[in-house]
N, C-alpha and C positions, 0 to 999 in steps of 0.2 A: 233350593237353597243356593242362591248365587253368592257372589263375593260380598263382603261386608261394605257398607256405605261409609262415608266420611263420619257420619254421626255415631256409628257404632265404634269407630276407632277413637273418636273424641271422648266418648263415655268410658271406654277402657282406659284411656290415658288419665282421665280424672280419677278413676278408682285407684289406679296404680300410684298416682301422686298422693292421694289421701292415705293409702295404706303405708307407703314407705317414706313419704315426705320428700321435700326437694333435696335435702342434704344426703340422704341415705343412698340414692341411686349412684351418684358419682363415687361415693365411698365403696360401694359394692363393685362397681366396674374397676376401680383401682385395685381392690383385693383380687379380683379375677385376673387382672393383668400381672400382678405380682406372682400369683400362682402359676401362670403360664410361663413366665420368665424363669422361675425356679425349676419348673419341670424341664424346660429346654436345657437349662444349665446342668441339671442332674443327668439328662440323657447324654449330653456332650462329655461329661465326666466319665460316664460308663464306657463310652467309646474310646476315650483316651487311655484308660488303665489297661495294662496288658493282662492276659489271663494268668491266673495264679500258678498254674503248672501245665506244661504241655506233655508231661510224662504221666499219663494216667494209667491206672491199673484196671484191668477188666477181670471179671469172674465168669468163668464158663460154667454153665449149668447143664447137667445131663440128667434127664428124667430116668427114674428107676425102671428097669425093664421088668415087665410082668411075665412070669413063667407059668 
């Protein structure tokens, strides 16, 4: 099974166009781009906010001794 020929790719392209239509593919790519932009913006906002508190409390846990 070698690489696909040009005819295979043309058939796949025709099937994709029939299923999604010409207008749906640009819409889908636009939605993906908006999602990526909002994800990057959210990640940048997380880096910009300082931590809530640097004064954290810890709880020491000691196991019960078996006698």
